[in-house]
C-alpha positions in Angstrom: 47.0 -72.2 53.6 50.3 -72.3 55.6 51.9 -68.8 56.9 55.0 -69.5 54.7 53.0 -70.6 51.6 50.9 -67.7 52.1 53.4 -65.2 52.4 55.5 -66.9 49.2 52.1 -66.0 47.2 52.4 -62.6 48.6 56.0 -62.3 47.5 55.5 -63.6 44.3 52.4 -61.4 43.9 54.5 -58.4 44.7 57.3 -59.0 42.7 55.3 -59.5 39.6 53.6 -56.8 39.8 56.4 -54.8 40.2 58.1 -56.4 37.2 54.8 -55.9 34.8 54.8 -51.9 36.1 58.2 -51.8 35.3 57.9 -53.7 31.8 54.7 -51.2 31.2 56.3 -48.4 31.5 59.2 -49.0 29.1 57.0 -50.2 26.7 55.2 -46.6 27.0 58.7 -44.4 26.8 59.8 -47.0 23.7 56.2 -46.0 21.8 56.2 -42.5 22.5 59.9 -42.4 21.3 59.6 -44.7 18.5 56.0 -42.7 17.7 57.0 -39.2 18.3 57.7 -36.6 15.4 61.3 -36.1 15.1 62.9 -32.9 15.5 66.6 -31.9 15.5 67.7 -28.7 17.2 71.1 -27.1 18.0 72.9 -28.0 21.5 75.5 -27.3 23.3 78.0 -29.4 25.8 77.6 -28.2 29.2 80.6 -29.5 30.8 83.3 -32.6 30.2 82.3 -36.2 31.0 84.0 -37.0 33.8 84.1 -41.2 34.4 83.7 -41.0 37.8 80.3 -39.9 37.6 78.8 -42.1 34.8 78.0 -42.6 31.0 76.2 -39.0 30.1 76.2 -36.0 29.2 75.1 -32.8 29.7 73.4 -30.3 27.3 72.4 -26.9 26.9 69.9 -26.2 23.3 70.8 -22.9 21.9 66.7 -21.5 22.6 67.6 -21.8 26.2 68.7 -17.7 25.5 65.3 -17.3 24.2 63.0 -14.6 26.3 60.4 -16.7 28.6 57.4 -15.1 29.3 57.0 -14.6 32.9 54.9 -16.5 35.0 54.4 -20.4 35.7 53.6 -23.8 33.3 54.3 -25.0 30.6 55.3 -23.1 27.9 56.4 -23.9 23.9 59.6 -23.5 21.8 57.7 -23.6 18.5 59.8 -24.6 15.6 59.7 -24.6 12.0 60.9 -27.9 9.7 64.3 -27.0 7.6 64.4 -26.3 4.5 66.7 -29.7 3.8 66.3 -33.3 5.7 68.7 -34.0 8.0 68.6 -30.1 8.9 68.2 -28.2 12.4 64.8 -27.0 12.3 64.8 -23.2 12.8 63.3 -22.4 16.2 60.7 -19.3 16.2 60.2 -18.1 19.4 59.2 -19.5 23.0 55.4 -18.5 24.0 52.7 -19.7 26.6 50.0 -19.6 24.2 48.6 -22.2 22.8 46.7 -20.9 20.3 50.0 -20.7 18.3 50.8 -23.9 18.0 48.5 -24.2 14.9 51.2 -22.1 13.0 53.8 -24.0 13.5 55.1 -27.4 12.7 56.0 -28.6 15.7 56.8 -27.5 19.1 58.8 -28.7 22.8 56.6 -28.8 25.8 58.3 -27.6 28.6 57.8 -26.4 32.1 59.3 -22.9 34.0 61.1 -23.8 37.2 60.2 -21.9 40.6 62.4 -19.3 39.7 59.6 -18.8 36.2 63.0 -20.2 34.2 63.1 -22.7 31.4 63.3 -26.4 33.1 64.8 -28.4 30.1 65.7 -31.4 32.6 63.4 -33.5 30.9 66.3 -33.4 27.9 69.2 -32.0 29.5 71.3 -35.3 29.7 71.9 -38.0 27.0 72.7 -40.7 28.3 75.6 -43.3 26.4 77.6 -46.1 27.0 81.2 -44.8 28.3 82.7 -45.1 24.8 79.9 -43.4 23.2 80.0 -40.6 25.8 83.7 -39.2 25.0 83.2 -39.4 21.7 80.1 -36.6 22.1 82.5 -34.8 23.8 84.9 -34.4 21.6 82.6 -33.8 19.2 80.5 -31.1 20.7 83.3 -28.9 21.4 82.2 -27.0 18.7 78.3 -27.5 19.2 76.0 -30.1 17.8 72.5 -31.1 17.0 69.8 -32.8 19.3 67.8 -35.5 18.1 64.3 -34.9 19.8 61.1 -36.9 19.5 57.9 -35.3 20.4 54.8 -36.8 21.6 51.4 -35.4 20.6 51.6 -32.4 23.0 55.1 -31.8 22.4 57.0 -33.6 25.3 60.5 -34.4 24.3 62.6 -36.9 24.7 66.3 -37.0 23.5 67.4 -40.3 20.8 70.5 -39.3 20.1 72.9 -36.1 20.5 75.6 -35.6 17.3 78.7 -33.4 16.3 78.3 -30.4 14.0 
């Protein structure tokens, strides 16, 4: 096999491997969202949308005001189902004690940052079209609801955000 033909085959193999990894990651994330437990929690906008920076909304969750146990590692935001379908889930408390997970309907697993504060970065941004992001900026002025999908260990993904 000549040099250029061999290099071309290697290049094609590398490109195909990258495509397979990318598609696999998208399928994995899509399955986590599709099969997860859906919860609705209170959310506030952080700052107005800036069309120069992109089509997304920064979010702040009401449970960020709760006490976070000192230390490092994962914590769990404990949740109870609402009385009526479509209502927000009730946040009970934040704990690092995994034994308490059996006593609740669902939980959001989050990490703590280097300062020991709650790290909401996996769910602090909602990406949408420029039109949808601008609409949300108006709808969220008085707060709203984030729809999260929680996988089996409580890892969250933002599915949607709606105004009150």
